[in-house]
N, C-alpha and C positions, 0 to 999 in steps of 0.2 A: 504494500500500500504506500502511495506517495503522500507524505505529510507536508503540511504548510511550513512547519518548523521542526527543528530537532527538539526544542524545548519551548514551552509557553509558560510565562511567569505571570501570575495574577497578583497585582499590587506593585505600584511603582514607587513605593517609599524607599528608605535607605537600604534595607536588606534586599528587597526585590530588585532594585536598580543595580545594586552592587553585584548580585548574581548575574544579571543580564549583561553587565559590562565585562565581567570576567569571562564568561562563556563566549560572548560575542567577540571579545578580543582574541580568543583562541580560534576564531573562524567558524564557529557553529552558528547555525541559523536560530535566531531567538525572536519570539513574539512577546512583547511586554504589554499587558492589559492593565490600564489604569482608569479608574472611575472618574477622576478629575482631569484637570488640564496639566500640561507640562509645567514644572515649577519655573517661577520667574527669578531673575537675579536678586540676591539679597542686597539690601541697601539700608542705610540709616543705622539706628542703634542695634545692639545685639539682641537677638530674639530670646524669649524666655526658655525655649526648648533647647537645652544644651546636653550633649552626650560626650562620653569619653570613648576614644578609640585606643585600645591597647596594642601591643606590638604585633600580635598575629593579625588583628583586624586591619591595622595600617598596612601591613605587608599585602594582605588580600586586596585591599582597595587599590594600592599602587600597582599590583600585578596586572590590573586591567588597563593600565595606562592612564588612569584618572589623576589629574593634577588638582591638589587642594590649595586654595589661596592662603599663603603663609600669614598674611596680615589679619586673618580672621581665625587663626588657630593659636592655641596657647599650649605649648609643651609643659608637662609637669614631671618633676624629677624626685619629688618627695611626697609621701603620704603620711600624715600625722593623725593618729587615732588615740583618743583619750576618753576618760569618763569625766563627769561634771566636777567632781571634787579633786581630781588630779591624782587619785590613788592608783589608777591604772593608766598606763601610757606606753605607746610604742610608736617609734618613728621608722618608717621604711624609706630607704634611699635607693634610687635606681643604680647608682654606682656600686653599692654593696651587693646588689643582686646581679651584677655583671651586665648591666644595660646602661645605655646613654640616658634614656629617660623611660618613664612608664607608658608614655603615649601622649595624646593631645586631647584638649577639650575643644569642641567645635560645635557650632550651631547646627541643629538638624537640617534647617533649610539650606545652609551653605553646603553641607555634605550632599544632600539630595540634588541640589542644582549642579554641583560639580560632576556627579555621576551621570546626570541626564545630558550634560554637555558632552561627556565622553560617548554616550549612546548615539548622539547625533553624528559623531564622527565614524561610527562603525556601520559599514554597508550591510552587514549580516544581521543587524538588529532592526526590527520594525516595531514602532510604538503605536498601540491602539489606545487613544485617549477618549475620554467621555463615554465609556462603555463599561458594562459589568457582566459577569457570568449569569446566565439563566439556567443552564443545565450542563451536565457532563456525563458522558457514557464511555465505556471502554470499547476498543476494537481489538482485533487479533494482535496487532503489534503496537498499539498506541492508545490514545484517548482523544475524544472529540470534546470541544468546548463551544457551546452555543452562547452567543453574546446578545445583549438586549438591543444592539443596533442592527440586527438581522444577519450578522456574519456568523459562520460556523468555522472554527479553526481546528486543526488536528496537529498532534505532535507525538513523539515517542514518550514524552514526559510532560506532565502539567504540574506546576509548583504553586502552592498557595503561600503567598507572602503578603496577604491582604489584612493583616492586623488581628487584634484580639477578637473582633467580631467577624471573623473570616466567613465570607459567603461561600468560598470554595470548600472550606471545611464542613460547612453545613450541608452543601450539596453532596458531599462525599459521605455524609452520615456519620461523621466522627464527633463523638461527644467530648466534653471537657469536665474536669473537676476544678472547682474554684473555692477560694477562701477569702473572706473579707477581714482585714486587720482592724477595721473600725478606727482608722487613722486617715488623716489627710496630710499631704505634703504641700506646703506653701513655697512657691518659687518666687524669689525676689531678685531682680537685677538691680545692682546698686553701683554708684560711682563713689569711690573711696579716696581718702587723702593718701593712703599708702598704695604703691603699686603691688598688685597681687601676681607675682611672677611665676614661680615654679613649684609652689607648695599647695597641695590640696589637703584640707583637714576636716575631720569629723569628730564631734564631741557627743558622746552618748549621755542622755539624760533619762530619768525614769519615765518621761512622757514620750520619748522618741529622740532620735539624733538631730543635731543641727550641724550643718556642713557648709563649707565654703569651697566653691569651684572657681579657680582663677580664670580670668579672661584677659586678653591683651590690654596692656596699659593699666589705668586706674579703674578697672572694672572688675566686678565679681558677680557670680551667680550664687545666691544664698539659698539653701534648702532647709526648711524648718518643719519638722514632723511634729504632729500633736494630735489630740483627739479631734473628732469631727466638729464638735460644738466650739471648742476653743479656737480652732483654725478659722472657722467661719466667722466668729466674733472678731478675730484679728484682721480678717479681710475688710471689715467695715471701718477700720481706722483710717484717718487721713494720712497723707505722706509724712507729715511731721511727727504725728503720734506713733506711726509704725517705725520711723527712724529711731525714735527714742526707745521703743520697745526692743528693737534689734540691738542697739548699743548697750542696753541693760542685760539682755539675755545672752548675747554672743560673747565669746572670749575677747579680751582687750587686744589680742594680736590682730584682730580684724582692723582696728584703727577706727577713726571717726568717719562717718558717712557724709558725703557732700550732698547726695540726693538719692531718692528712690526713682529708678528709671521705669520699672514695670513690675507687675505682680500678678500671680494667678495661683490656683490650687487644684489638686486632683485627689480623688480617693485612692487609697493603697489597697490593692487586691492581688491575689495570686491566682494563676490559672494554668492548667496543664492538660493538653490534649491526651485522650486515652491511647491514641496511637498517632504516629507521624506520617504514616504511609497508607496507601491503598494500591490497587492495580494501576501502574503507570501514573502514580500521583504521590506527591510528597508535600509536607508542610514545613515551613521554616519561620524563624523569627516569632513575633507575637502571635501568629496564627497557631503555633505549636505550644508556646509557653510564655507566660508573663510572670516575672519574678519580682520580689520586693526590691525597690530601687536603691536601698541604702548602700549597696556595694557598687552601684553604677555599672552593672554588668549586663543589663538587659539587651542593649544594642550589640555588645560584643558577642554574647553567645548566639545571637541571631546571625551575625556575620560569620561566626564559626560554623553554624549550620550550613550557610551558603558555601563556605570554603570547602567543607567536606563533600557536599553535593556536587559542586563544580568539578572536584577531582574525579568523580565517577564519570562525568560527561567528557572531560578533557582527555582522560586516559583511554577513551574509546570503549568503555564498558557499557553494555546495554543496560539501561535503567529498568530491568525487569524486577520481579518481586524479590529475588534473592539478593541482588545488589542493593536494592532499596532497604531491605531488612538489615543489611550490614550498616548502612547509613543510620538507620533508626537505632540500632543497638549502641553504636558509638556515641551518637549525639544524645540519646535519652540518658545514658549513664552520666555523661558530663553535665547535662542540664539538671538532672535530678540532684547531683552533688551540689550544684550552685544553689538550687532551691533549698536544700537541707541546710547549707551554710548560712544563707541569708535568714532563714527561719530561726536558726539557732541564735544568731546575733540579735535578732529582734526580741526573742523571748528572754535571752540572757540579760539584756540591758534594760528591758522595760517590764520585766516580771517582778515577782516578790523579791524582797531584800536578799535572801540567800542566793537566788539566781543572779542578781546583780553583783554580789560579791564574787561569785564564780566567774562572771564576765570580767570583772576587774583583775582577777587572778590570771585569766587567760592572756590579757594584755601584758601583764608583768612577765609571764613566762615567755611570750613571743619576743619581748625586748631583750631577754637574757640569752637567747639562743639564736645567734646570727644565721646559722645554717637553716633553721626552721623558718626564719623570716625570708631568707632568699628563696627557699622552696615554695613558700606561700605566694610570693610575688611573681615568680616565674610561672607558677600554675595559673594564677589569676590573669596573666598576660597570654595564656594559651601556648606557653613554651614548655619545653621539656625541663622539669625542675632538677633532673639528675645529670644534666649535661654540664660538665666542668668547663671553667674558663680556659 
C-alpha cells in the first residue's frame, strides 16, 4: 500500500514539532497535523510559559538542524535546593557533574517557533494546519487518519503529540489514570534589581515549593505553589501588593523587584496513559503523561519520548507492534520513575512533620555524597550516570 507519509504526527506543539523536525531532517516523509495556525515570531516581553531543556533534549533539538535564538535562552549551571528553615540544603553544579551546564531555560513559544521555522525548510515535511482528527483505523501495513477538513491521510505510523486532552488518544480508546494534588502553581514574570544569570533555585515549604527560573538579563520567572484557595486569593492582589508578598515570602537572594511583568496560575495534576501504543500508533509527551512540574521535567521527558521514537524510524525499523512495544517498555519505565520521584518530593516536603524531616535529611545526604549528586544530575539530564569523565 502506498502511504501519504512515513509518519503522521498529530499536534504541532514543542514535542510534536521536534519529532517532525528530527525525522524530516533525516529525509523521511512527515505529515504534521495541527489544530491551530503556525506559530508567529515571539516578540516583546518574555512569555509566562517557560521550560527547561536538559542536555539530551538540547542535543535532540539540535540534531534536527533547528537553531535556537541565543538572546532568548538562558543557560543554567547551578541548581540550589533547600527547605524553608535552611536545615536541608544541596547545591548541584554542572561542573561537578562533568557538564558545561545543565541546559537552558527558554520560552515555549520561542522553542515552538524555532522548530516550525526548521519545518518550513524541510521539503519532506508537510504541515496541515487548522484541522483535527475525526477518526483513525488500521490497514494491513499502516493507519488511516480522517481529518475534519475532508482529507484522509495514511502512514506507517501515526503519533499522538496533541497534549493532555489528546483527541488521538481518545480515538484510539486509550484510557488514563489521573490524580489531583489540590494545588495551584502561580507563575510570575518579574524584573529584578539583580541579574539572574546561571542559578536556578527551589525552596520547599510545607504548603509547596517556591522557585526561581533565571531569564536573560534582569528577568526571572517565579513559580509559587500553594493551595487552590490561597493561590486564587493571591491572584487578586494588585502588582504592588503581590510584589510585597513575593519579597516577604521568597528568599533574600532573589533581591528587590522592580516590577511585576505578568502572572497566571494553573492547577497541579498528574496523568498517565494506561498504554502508549496501539497498532501503528504511539503517544508521546503530555498525550502519554503529565507529571508534577516541581522538577521541571515535563517537556524533557516528552522530548525523550520523541528521541526514542525517532531512533526507531531513522534506523529503518518498521514501526510494527513489536518495535513499538520496545519503545513503550523503555519510555514507560523512565517516565514512571520520574512520576514516582516527583510524587515523593511532593509528599516528603508538604506532608506531616516526620515526612518533612525525612525530606530535609535527604537533602543533607545528597550534599554529602558528590558521586550521588553527579549520578542524580546526569540521570535527570537523560545521560548515562555511570559514564566516567
